[in-house]
VMD Tcl script that draws the C-alpha trace (Angstrom):
set ca {
  {38.01 71.24 144.45}
  {40.61 71.98 141.44}
  {41.83 68.13 141.27}
  {37.81 66.98 140.67}
  {37.56 69.53 137.66}
  {41.00 68.20 136.18}
  {40.52 64.62 136.69}
  {36.55 64.89 135.80}
  {36.95 67.15 132.32}
  {38.65 63.96 131.22}
  {35.36 62.25 131.61}
  {32.58 65.00 131.44}
  {30.38 64.42 127.82}
  {32.72 61.00 126.77}
  {29.98 60.52 129.70}
  {37.56 40.78 135.63}
  {36.31 41.21 139.68}
  {37.69 44.07 141.61}
  {38.62 41.34 144.41}
  {41.21 41.59 147.04}
  {43.40 41.10 144.51}
  {42.51 43.99 141.90}
  {45.28 46.54 141.31}
  {42.78 49.42 142.14}
  {42.25 48.01 146.10}
  {46.03 47.29 146.33}
  {47.28 51.55 145.31}
  {44.72 53.62 146.60}
  {45.23 55.29 149.61}
  {44.49 53.46 152.34}
  {41.56 56.10 154.10}
  {39.60 56.04 151.17}
  {35.91 56.40 151.52}
  {34.92 57.17 147.84}
  {36.36 55.60 144.66}
  {35.39 56.26 141.07}
  {35.77 54.80 138.32}
  {35.13 55.93 134.55}
  {36.58 53.34 131.65}
  {36.71 56.00 128.95}
  {37.66 53.83 126.65}
  {35.18 51.38 126.53}
  {32.19 53.97 126.97}
  {33.80 55.50 123.71}
  {33.72 51.82 122.01}
  {30.01 51.31 123.14}
  {27.79 50.71 120.36}
  {25.25 52.66 122.31}
  {27.78 55.65 122.43}
  {28.92 55.74 118.77}
  {25.53 55.92 117.37}
  {24.53 58.81 120.15}
  {26.86 60.76 121.48}
  {30.02 61.06 119.48}
  {29.57 64.41 118.41}
  {28.54 65.49 122.04}
  {32.13 63.94 123.45}
  {33.61 66.19 120.67}
  {31.62 69.48 122.00}
  {32.33 68.44 125.35}
  {36.03 68.74 125.33}
  {35.67 72.00 122.87}
  {33.19 73.54 125.56}
  {35.41 72.78 128.54}
  {38.08 74.93 130.07}
  {39.58 72.74 132.08}
  {39.38 69.79 129.29}
  {41.28 72.24 127.06}
  {43.96 73.62 129.13}
  {44.39 70.15 130.16}
  {45.56 69.21 126.73}
  {47.36 72.48 126.23}
  {49.54 71.33 129.23}
  {49.74 67.23 128.53}
  {49.32 67.91 125.19}
  {47.02 64.48 125.64}
  {43.74 63.57 123.49}
  {41.82 62.09 126.30}
  {39.81 60.47 123.36}
  {42.43 58.51 122.55}
  {45.23 57.73 124.83}
  {42.89 58.05 128.44}
  {41.39 54.52 129.06}
  {40.55 55.08 132.30}
  {40.34 57.32 135.14}
  {39.53 56.25 138.57}
  {39.57 58.74 141.76}
  {39.43 58.33 144.96}
  {38.24 60.51 148.07}
  {38.26 60.86 152.18}
  {38.05 63.66 154.39}
  {34.99 64.30 156.72}
  {34.03 68.11 154.82}
  {35.62 69.44 151.45}
  {37.71 71.52 152.94}
  {39.87 68.99 154.69}
  {38.91 67.02 151.36}
  {42.16 64.40 150.01}
  {42.20 63.04 146.74}
  {44.21 60.99 144.24}
  {43.17 60.47 140.79}
  {44.71 57.46 138.59}
  {44.56 58.71 134.91}
  {45.27 55.17 133.29}
  {46.13 55.19 129.20}
  {49.20 54.86 126.20}
  {51.49 57.79 127.17}
  {55.30 58.54 125.82}
  {56.62 59.33 129.20}
  {59.40 61.42 127.63}
  {56.87 63.15 125.24}
  {54.58 63.49 128.52}
  {57.20 65.33 130.18}
  {58.95 67.07 128.04}
  {55.20 68.70 126.99}
  {54.58 69.79 130.61}
  {58.15 71.27 131.56}
  {57.78 73.48 128.52}
  {54.25 74.64 129.75}
  {55.53 74.65 133.11}
  {58.55 77.36 131.84}
  {55.44 79.27 129.34}
  {53.26 79.76 131.36}
  {54.76 79.41 135.24}
  {51.48 81.00 136.83}
  {49.09 77.74 136.62}
  {52.03 75.19 136.31}
  {55.48 74.93 137.87}
  {58.04 72.48 137.66}
  {58.95 70.55 141.28}
  {61.82 68.50 142.48}
  {61.66 65.78 145.66}
  {63.82 63.05 146.35}
  {64.91 62.77 142.73}
  {60.64 62.40 141.98}
  {59.78 65.38 139.07}
  {56.59 66.50 139.92}
  {54.02 69.11 138.03}
  {52.58 71.38 140.15}
  {49.12 72.61 139.37}
  {47.41 75.50 140.74}
  {45.08 77.74 138.87}
  {43.20 81.05 139.74}
  {40.27 79.85 141.45}
  {42.25 76.39 143.04}
  {42.61 76.66 146.98}
  {44.70 73.91 146.89}
  {47.18 72.58 144.56}
  {47.31 69.44 142.20}
  {50.57 67.52 141.86}
  {51.15 65.45 139.05}
  {53.28 63.12 138.12}
  {54.35 60.32 135.73}
  {54.42 56.96 137.17}
  {54.93 55.27 133.50}
  {54.17 54.28 130.14}
  {50.50 53.88 131.23}
  {49.94 55.77 134.74}
  {49.33 59.44 135.45}
  {48.99 60.33 139.30}
  {47.19 63.00 140.66}
  {47.10 63.99 143.87}
  {46.58 67.02 146.89}
  {49.86 66.70 148.19}
  {53.37 64.85 147.11}
  {53.23 62.40 150.00}
  {49.94 61.18 148.48}
  {51.70 60.42 144.82}
  {54.90 59.00 146.54}
  {52.29 56.86 148.59}
  {50.96 55.24 145.60}
  {53.47 54.74 143.76}
  {54.87 52.92 146.42}
  {52.63 50.61 146.86}
  {52.54 50.55 143.17}
  {56.03 49.34 142.64}
  {55.54 46.75 145.63}
  {57.85 49.30 148.22}
  {54.81 49.17 150.18}
  {51.83 47.22 151.28}
  {48.20 48.95 150.34}
  {45.38 48.24 152.07}
  {41.77 50.34 151.72}
  {38.86 49.69 154.86}
  {37.59 46.52 154.92}
  {34.15 48.62 153.86}
  {35.89 49.67 150.99}
  {37.37 46.26 149.83}
  {33.86 44.60 150.59}
  {32.22 47.43 147.86}
  {34.55 46.90 145.14}
  {34.39 43.19 145.63}
  {30.96 43.89 144.44}
  {31.31 45.59 141.35}
  {32.81 44.32 137.77}
  {36.49 46.26 137.94}
  {35.57 46.56 134.03}
  {32.67 47.96 134.05}
  {31.52 51.48 132.17}
  {31.94 53.60 135.74}
  {31.28 52.74 139.09}
  {31.04 54.54 142.04}
  {31.66 52.72 145.65}
  {31.01 54.81 149.23}
  {31.42 54.31 152.67}
  {28.81 57.00 154.60}
  {28.47 54.99 157.84}
  {27.48 57.79 160.22}
  {26.64 60.22 157.43}
  {23.15 59.71 157.07}
  {22.36 61.12 160.78}
  {20.42 64.20 160.64}
  {19.98 65.29 157.21}
  {16.89 67.27 156.31}
  {14.75 64.69 155.39}
  {11.03 65.95 156.13}
  {9.48 62.64 156.65}
  {10.46 61.13 159.78}
  {9.87 57.57 158.98}
  {12.26 57.27 155.52}
  {14.47 58.98 157.67}
  {14.79 56.56 159.99}
  {15.52 54.16 157.50}
  {17.79 56.65 155.65}
  {20.08 57.42 159.16}
  {20.80 52.81 159.13}
  {22.22 53.06 155.56}
  {26.31 52.44 155.49}
  {27.46 51.72 151.86}
  {26.45 52.74 148.11}
  {27.56 51.36 145.23}
  {26.55 52.08 141.71}
  {27.75 50.16 138.45}
  {26.61 51.65 134.98}
  {27.35 49.34 131.61}
  {27.03 50.88 128.66}
  {27.00 47.99 125.22}
  {23.65 48.22 123.08}
  {22.07 48.54 126.37}
  {21.99 50.46 129.35}
  {22.47 48.56 132.27}
  {22.21 49.90 136.55}
  {22.68 48.49 139.39}
  {22.68 50.52 142.67}
  {23.46 48.68 146.02}
  {22.33 50.03 149.36}
  {24.20 48.62 152.50}
  {22.32 48.90 155.57}
  {23.13 48.17 159.69}
  {21.48 44.89 159.74}
  {19.26 43.06 158.16}
  {15.96 44.56 159.80}
  {16.87 47.33 158.30}
  {17.90 46.51 154.97}
  {14.16 45.27 154.91}
  {12.70 48.20 156.20}
  {14.29 49.50 153.13}
  {13.75 46.89 150.53}
  {9.90 47.23 151.42}
  {10.25 50.81 150.62}
  {11.92 50.43 147.09}
  {9.82 48.02 146.39}
  {6.23 49.92 147.06}
  {7.97 52.81 144.85}
  {8.04 51.19 141.76}
  {4.14 50.76 141.13}
  {4.38 54.07 141.84}
  {6.90 54.85 139.48}
  {4.79 53.09 136.51}
  {1.75 54.75 137.99}
  {3.23 57.89 136.73}
  {4.63 56.79 133.36}
  {1.31 56.48 132.46}
  {0.29 60.12 133.38}
  {3.14 61.00 132.03}
  {2.58 59.59 129.24}
  {-0.63 61.10 128.33}
  {0.82 64.32 128.11}
  {3.55 63.10 126.27}
  {2.47 60.02 123.84}
  {5.59 59.65 122.23}
  {7.69 58.26 125.50}
  {4.82 56.45 126.66}
  {6.37 52.71 124.92}
  {10.37 54.16 125.91}
  {9.48 54.99 129.49}
  {6.75 51.93 130.42}
  {9.83 49.44 128.86}
  {12.60 51.75 130.82}
  {10.15 51.23 134.32}
  {9.50 47.58 133.64}
  {12.69 46.52 134.12}
  {13.15 48.10 137.93}
  {13.60 45.37 139.95}
  {14.18 45.71 143.86}
  {15.68 43.01 145.85}
  {17.07 42.29 149.48}
  {20.26 39.63 150.29}
  {21.18 40.02 153.85}
  {21.98 43.26 154.59}
  {22.37 44.90 150.61}
  {19.37 46.09 149.18}
  {19.79 46.19 145.51}
  {17.67 47.88 142.52}
  {18.43 47.44 139.26}
  {17.57 48.57 136.13}
  {17.88 47.80 132.27}
  {17.55 50.71 129.48}
  {16.56 48.84 126.35}
  {18.67 50.07 123.01}
  {15.30 50.63 121.21}
  {13.99 52.83 124.50}
  {16.76 55.02 123.90}
  {16.62 55.50 120.19}
  {12.95 56.48 121.12}
  {13.58 58.98 123.57}
  {16.08 60.56 121.30}
  {13.87 60.59 118.51}
  {11.45 62.29 120.68}
  {13.97 64.55 122.13}
  {15.10 65.67 118.39}
  {11.75 66.28 117.12}
  {10.61 68.59 119.74}
  {13.79 70.43 118.85}
  {12.86 69.98 114.94}
  {15.73 67.98 114.30}
  {15.76 64.09 112.71}
  {16.69 61.52 115.44}
  {18.77 58.07 114.75}
  {15.82 56.68 112.95}
  {15.07 58.88 110.38}
}
mol new
graphics top color blue
foreach p $ca { graphics top sphere $p radius 0.5 }
foreach p [lrange $ca 0 end-1] q [lrange $ca 1 end] { graphics top cylinder $p $q radius 0.2 }
display resetview
Protein backbone atom coordinates (compact mmCIF):
# COMPACT_ATOMS: atom_id res chain seq x y z
CA UNK A 1 0.00 0.00 0.00
CA UNK A 2 1.33 3.39 -1.02
CA UNK A 3 0.24 4.91 2.28
CA UNK A 4 2.62 2.60 4.09
CA UNK A 5 5.44 3.65 1.78
CA UNK A 6 4.67 7.33 2.34
CA UNK A 7 4.64 6.89 6.09
CA UNK A 8 7.68 4.70 6.27
CA UNK A 9 9.71 7.01 4.03
CA UNK A 10 9.84 9.21 7.11
CA UNK A 11 11.32 6.28 8.94
CA UNK A 12 13.54 4.43 6.44
CA UNK A 13 17.16 4.89 7.38
CA UNK A 14 16.22 7.04 10.41
CA UNK A 15 15.95 3.75 11.15
CA UNK A 16 5.37 7.04 30.42
CA UNK A 17 3.53 3.74 29.66
CA UNK A 18 0.94 3.19 26.97
CA UNK A 19 -1.85 2.14 29.30
CA UNK A 20 -5.52 2.88 28.60
CA UNK A 21 -4.98 6.57 29.31
CA UNK A 22 -2.41 6.81 26.50
CA UNK A 23 -3.45 9.24 23.76
CA UNK A 24 -2.32 6.63 21.25
CA UNK A 25 -4.94 4.10 22.34
CA UNK A 26 -7.53 6.85 22.52
CA UNK A 27 -7.38 7.98 18.88
CA UNK A 28 -6.44 4.83 16.98
CA UNK A 29 -9.11 3.10 14.87
CA UNK A 30 -11.21 0.78 17.00
CA UNK A 31 -10.42 -2.19 14.76
CA UNK A 32 -6.63 -1.71 14.85
CA UNK A 33 -4.83 -5.03 14.60
CA UNK A 34 -1.25 -3.81 14.19
CA UNK A 35 0.29 -0.68 15.72
CA UNK A 36 3.80 0.53 14.91
CA UNK A 37 5.52 3.52 16.49
CA UNK A 38 8.88 5.00 15.51
CA UNK A 39 10.20 7.78 17.74
CA UNK A 40 12.31 9.52 15.13
CA UNK A 41 13.47 12.35 17.37
CA UNK A 42 14.68 10.01 20.08
CA UNK A 43 16.43 7.75 17.58
CA UNK A 44 18.24 10.62 15.88
CA UNK A 45 19.32 12.05 19.23
CA UNK A 46 20.54 8.73 20.63
CA UNK A 47 24.32 8.53 21.14
CA UNK A 48 24.44 5.31 19.14
CA UNK A 49 22.86 6.79 16.01
CA UNK A 50 24.82 10.04 16.29
CA UNK A 51 28.02 8.05 16.41
CA UNK A 52 27.34 5.53 13.68
CA UNK A 53 24.39 6.42 11.50
CA UNK A 54 24.09 10.20 11.01
CA UNK A 55 25.50 10.02 7.48
CA UNK A 56 23.39 6.93 6.71
CA UNK A 57 20.23 8.86 7.59
CA UNK A 58 21.04 11.65 5.15
CA UNK A 59 21.95 9.15 2.46
CA UNK A 60 18.80 7.09 2.99
CA UNK A 61 16.60 10.17 2.58
CA UNK A 62 18.57 11.31 -0.47
CA UNK A 63 18.10 7.88 -2.07
CA UNK A 64 14.41 7.54 -1.22
CA UNK A 65 12.06 8.62 -4.01
CA UNK A 66 9.11 8.71 -1.62
CA UNK A 67 10.98 10.76 0.98
CA UNK A 68 12.08 13.32 -1.59
CA UNK A 69 8.57 13.58 -2.99
CA UNK A 70 7.04 14.02 0.46
CA UNK A 71 9.56 16.72 1.25
CA UNK A 72 8.74 18.39 -2.06
CA UNK A 73 5.00 18.19 -1.42
CA UNK A 74 5.07 19.49 2.15
CA UNK A 75 8.34 21.31 2.61
CA UNK A 76 8.95 19.20 5.71
CA UNK A 77 12.31 17.82 6.72
CA UNK A 78 11.70 14.55 8.60
CA UNK A 79 14.99 14.97 10.46
CA UNK A 80 13.91 18.29 11.98
CA UNK A 81 10.13 18.63 11.79
CA UNK A 82 8.92 15.13 12.62
CA UNK A 83 9.19 13.65 16.12
CA UNK A 84 7.27 10.39 15.83
CA UNK A 85 5.34 8.31 13.31
CA UNK A 86 2.56 5.98 14.51
CA UNK A 87 0.86 3.61 12.10
CA UNK A 88 -2.25 1.49 12.61
CA UNK A 89 -3.23 -1.31 10.25
CA UNK A 90 -6.34 -3.44 10.05
CA UNK A 91 -7.81 -5.85 7.52
CA UNK A 92 -7.84 -9.53 6.75
CA UNK A 93 -5.71 -9.29 3.58
CA UNK A 94 -3.71 -6.69 1.60
CA UNK A 95 -6.64 -5.89 -0.70
CA UNK A 96 -8.86 -4.85 2.22
CA UNK A 97 -6.15 -3.30 4.38
CA UNK A 98 -6.93 0.04 5.99
CA UNK A 99 -4.32 2.29 7.51
CA UNK A 100 -4.04 5.41 9.62
CA UNK A 101 -0.72 7.17 10.09
CA UNK A 102 -0.20 9.82 12.75
CA UNK A 103 2.80 12.04 12.06
CA UNK A 104 3.66 13.94 15.23
CA UNK A 105 5.98 16.93 15.02
CA UNK A 106 6.24 20.68 15.04
CA UNK A 107 4.42 22.36 12.18
CA UNK A 108 3.24 25.73 10.94
CA UNK A 109 -0.25 24.70 9.74
CA UNK A 110 -0.73 27.76 7.51
CA UNK A 111 2.65 27.32 5.86
CA UNK A 112 2.19 23.57 5.50
CA UNK A 113 -1.28 23.92 3.97
CA UNK A 114 -0.01 26.59 1.59
CA UNK A 115 2.90 24.39 0.46
CA UNK A 116 0.67 21.38 -0.21
CA UNK A 117 -2.00 23.48 -1.93
CA UNK A 118 0.62 24.99 -4.22
CA UNK A 119 2.01 21.55 -5.01
CA UNK A 120 -1.52 20.30 -5.75
CA UNK A 121 -2.10 23.15 -8.20
CA UNK A 122 1.23 22.58 -9.93
CA UNK A 123 1.24 18.77 -9.97
CA UNK A 124 -2.32 17.66 -9.48
CA UNK A 125 -1.66 14.33 -11.20
CA UNK A 126 -0.40 12.99 -7.85
CA UNK A 127 -1.85 15.42 -5.31
CA UNK A 128 -5.22 17.13 -5.37
CA UNK A 129 -7.04 19.34 -2.90
CA UNK A 130 -10.38 17.97 -1.69
CA UNK A 131 -13.02 19.83 0.37
CA UNK A 132 -15.46 17.85 2.50
CA UNK A 133 -17.65 19.18 5.33
CA UNK A 134 -15.56 22.34 5.59
CA UNK A 135 -12.44 20.22 5.97
CA UNK A 136 -9.47 20.34 3.64
CA UNK A 137 -7.85 17.11 2.55
CA UNK A 138 -4.97 16.43 0.23
CA UNK A 139 -5.55 13.34 -1.85
CA UNK A 140 -2.34 11.65 -2.87
CA UNK A 141 -2.36 8.96 -5.53
CA UNK A 142 0.84 8.14 -7.38
CA UNK A 143 1.02 6.22 -10.66
CA UNK A 144 1.62 2.96 -8.80
CA UNK A 145 -0.96 3.56 -6.06
CA UNK A 146 -4.01 1.27 -6.17
CA UNK A 147 -5.57 3.29 -3.34
CA UNK A 148 -5.44 7.00 -2.58
CA UNK A 149 -4.04 8.45 0.62
CA UNK A 150 -5.86 11.33 2.33
CA UNK A 151 -3.74 13.82 4.27
CA UNK A 152 -5.03 16.41 6.73
CA UNK A 153 -3.15 18.97 8.81
CA UNK A 154 -4.81 18.51 12.19
CA UNK A 155 -2.89 21.17 14.13
CA UNK A 156 0.62 22.43 14.85
CA UNK A 157 1.70 19.04 16.17
CA UNK A 158 -0.13 16.43 14.09
CA UNK A 159 -0.62 15.31 10.51
CA UNK A 160 -3.16 12.55 9.87
CA UNK A 161 -2.79 10.29 6.84
CA UNK A 162 -5.30 7.56 6.10
CA UNK A 163 -6.66 5.32 3.38
CA UNK A 164 -10.02 7.13 3.48
CA UNK A 165 -11.48 10.50 4.46
CA UNK A 166 -13.74 8.74 6.95
CA UNK A 167 -10.75 7.35 8.84
CA UNK A 168 -9.21 10.83 9.01
CA UNK A 169 -12.46 12.27 10.35
CA UNK A 170 -12.80 9.45 12.86
CA UNK A 171 -9.28 10.09 14.15
CA UNK A 172 -9.86 13.82 14.51
CA UNK A 173 -13.19 13.30 16.28
CA UNK A 174 -11.47 11.13 18.87
CA UNK A 175 -8.63 13.58 19.28
CA UNK A 176 -10.95 16.52 19.94
CA UNK A 177 -13.22 14.52 22.24
CA UNK A 178 -16.19 14.50 19.89
CA UNK A 179 -16.07 10.73 19.72
CA UNK A 180 -14.97 8.18 22.28
CA UNK A 181 -12.09 5.97 21.21
CA UNK A 182 -11.76 2.34 22.06
CA UNK A 183 -9.30 -0.13 20.59
CA UNK A 184 -9.92 -3.82 21.21
CA UNK A 185 -9.07 -5.25 24.65
CA UNK A 186 -6.30 -7.26 22.99
CA UNK A 187 -4.58 -4.21 21.47
CA UNK A 188 -5.17 -2.23 24.67
CA UNK A 189 -3.42 -4.94 26.66
CA UNK A 190 -0.52 -5.10 24.19
CA UNK A 191 -0.01 -1.34 24.33
CA UNK A 192 0.01 -1.64 28.11
CA UNK A 193 3.10 -3.82 27.91
CA UNK A 194 5.07 -1.26 25.92
CA UNK A 195 6.60 1.98 27.10
CA UNK A 196 5.20 4.78 24.98
CA UNK A 197 8.60 6.44 24.79
CA UNK A 198 10.35 3.41 23.28
CA UNK A 199 12.56 4.18 20.30
CA UNK A 200 10.43 1.80 18.27
CA UNK A 201 7.63 -0.58 19.08
CA UNK A 202 5.33 -2.98 17.29
CA UNK A 203 2.24 -4.75 18.61
CA UNK A 204 -0.07 -7.10 16.73
CA UNK A 205 -3.17 -9.11 17.50
CA UNK A 206 -2.72 -12.23 15.36
CA UNK A 207 -5.29 -14.47 17.01
CA UNK A 208 -6.50 -17.05 14.48
CA UNK A 209 -3.97 -15.96 11.86
CA UNK A 210 -1.17 -18.41 12.62
CA UNK A 211 -3.09 -21.52 11.66
CA UNK A 212 -2.12 -23.42 8.52
CA UNK A 213 1.16 -21.59 8.10
CA UNK A 214 3.59 -23.54 5.89
CA UNK A 215 5.89 -24.72 8.70
CA UNK A 216 7.66 -28.02 7.82
CA UNK A 217 8.18 -29.16 11.41
CA UNK A 218 4.75 -30.29 12.74
CA UNK A 219 5.78 -29.88 16.41
CA UNK A 220 6.82 -26.26 15.84
CA UNK A 221 3.69 -25.69 13.74
CA UNK A 222 1.52 -26.80 16.68
CA UNK A 223 3.26 -24.31 18.98
CA UNK A 224 2.97 -21.46 16.46
CA UNK A 225 -0.77 -22.12 15.96
CA UNK A 226 -1.33 -21.19 19.61
CA UNK A 227 0.34 -17.78 19.33
CA UNK A 228 -2.20 -14.96 19.61
CA UNK A 229 -0.18 -11.77 19.89
CA UNK A 230 3.22 -10.21 19.37
CA UNK A 231 4.87 -7.19 20.96
CA UNK A 232 8.34 -5.87 20.22
CA UNK A 233 10.14 -2.84 21.62
CA UNK A 234 13.57 -1.53 20.72
CA UNK A 235 15.39 1.15 22.68
CA UNK A 236 18.47 2.96 21.45
CA UNK A 237 20.71 4.72 23.95
CA UNK A 238 24.41 3.98 24.30
CA UNK A 239 23.35 0.34 23.88
CA UNK A 240 20.52 -1.39 22.05
CA UNK A 241 17.90 -3.28 24.04
CA UNK A 242 15.32 -5.53 22.39
CA UNK A 243 12.30 -7.02 24.13
CA UNK A 244 10.00 -9.48 22.37
CA UNK A 245 6.74 -10.68 23.93
CA UNK A 246 4.63 -13.53 22.55
CA UNK A 247 1.08 -14.10 23.81
CA UNK A 248 -0.34 -17.62 23.75
CA UNK A 249 -3.77 -19.20 24.09
CA UNK A 250 -3.00 -20.62 27.54
CA UNK A 251 -0.19 -21.16 30.04
CA UNK A 252 0.58 -24.68 28.82
CA UNK A 253 1.13 -23.33 25.31
CA UNK A 254 3.35 -20.59 26.74
CA UNK A 255 5.40 -23.22 28.57
CA UNK A 256 5.89 -25.15 25.32
CA UNK A 257 7.05 -22.05 23.48
CA UNK A 258 9.22 -20.92 26.38
CA UNK A 259 10.95 -24.30 26.50
CA UNK A 260 11.50 -24.12 22.74
CA UNK A 261 13.11 -20.67 22.97
CA UNK A 262 15.19 -21.63 26.01
CA UNK A 263 16.53 -24.65 24.12
CA UNK A 264 17.41 -22.44 21.17
CA UNK A 265 19.69 -20.13 23.16
CA UNK A 266 22.49 -22.70 23.68
CA UNK A 267 22.17 -23.57 20.00
CA UNK A 268 22.64 -19.91 19.10
CA UNK A 269 25.74 -19.75 21.28
CA UNK A 270 27.15 -22.86 19.59
CA UNK A 271 26.50 -21.36 16.17
CA UNK A 272 28.33 -18.18 17.18
CA UNK A 273 31.33 -20.21 18.31
CA UNK A 274 31.48 -21.98 14.95
CA UNK A 275 31.05 -18.72 13.06
CA UNK A 276 33.80 -17.11 15.13
CA UNK A 277 36.25 -19.71 13.87
CA UNK A 278 35.76 -18.25 10.39
CA UNK A 279 35.53 -14.60 11.53
CA UNK A 280 37.74 -14.26 14.64
CA UNK A 281 37.35 -10.45 14.76
CA UNK A 282 33.63 -10.92 15.31
CA UNK A 283 34.04 -13.54 18.00
CA UNK A 284 34.07 -11.28 21.08
CA UNK A 285 31.21 -8.92 20.12
CA UNK A 286 28.97 -11.76 18.95
CA UNK A 287 29.59 -13.73 22.13
CA UNK A 288 28.81 -10.62 24.19
CA UNK A 289 25.52 -10.15 22.33
CA UNK A 290 24.39 -13.78 22.52
CA UNK A 291 25.28 -13.93 26.20
CA UNK A 292 22.55 -11.33 26.89
CA UNK A 293 19.79 -13.50 25.38
CA UNK A 294 17.22 -14.40 28.02
CA UNK A 295 13.92 -16.25 27.67
CA UNK A 296 11.21 -16.04 30.29
CA UNK A 297 7.52 -16.71 30.93
CA UNK A 298 4.82 -14.94 32.88
CA UNK A 299 1.36 -16.44 32.62
CA UNK A 300 0.51 -16.76 28.94
CA UNK A 301 3.31 -14.42 27.84
CA UNK A 302 6.71 -15.65 26.72
CA UNK A 303 9.50 -13.08 26.53
CA UNK A 304 12.84 -12.97 24.80
CA UNK A 305 15.20 -10.16 25.74
CA UNK A 306 18.55 -9.12 24.31
CA UNK A 307 20.94 -6.24 24.89
CA UNK A 308 23.64 -5.17 22.46
CA UNK A 309 26.45 -3.33 24.32
CA UNK A 310 27.88 -0.25 22.61
CA UNK A 311 31.35 -1.82 22.57
CA UNK A 312 29.94 -4.72 20.58
CA UNK A 313 28.31 -2.34 18.11
CA UNK A 314 31.64 -0.54 17.71
CA UNK A 315 33.47 -3.82 17.14
CA UNK A 316 30.95 -5.06 14.57
CA UNK A 317 31.11 -1.78 12.64
CA UNK A 318 34.91 -1.77 12.84
CA UNK A 319 34.97 -5.26 11.36
CA UNK A 320 32.46 -4.39 8.63
CA UNK A 321 34.38 -1.29 7.60
CA UNK A 322 37.67 -3.13 7.72
CA UNK A 323 36.24 -5.74 5.37
CA UNK A 324 35.31 -2.91 2.99
CA UNK A 325 38.72 -1.29 3.32
CA UNK A 326 37.44 1.61 5.42
CA UNK A 327 38.01 2.81 8.96
CA UNK A 328 35.89 1.96 11.93
CA UNK A 329 34.72 4.32 14.67
CA UNK A 330 37.64 3.43 16.90
CA UNK A 331 40.35 4.08 14.30
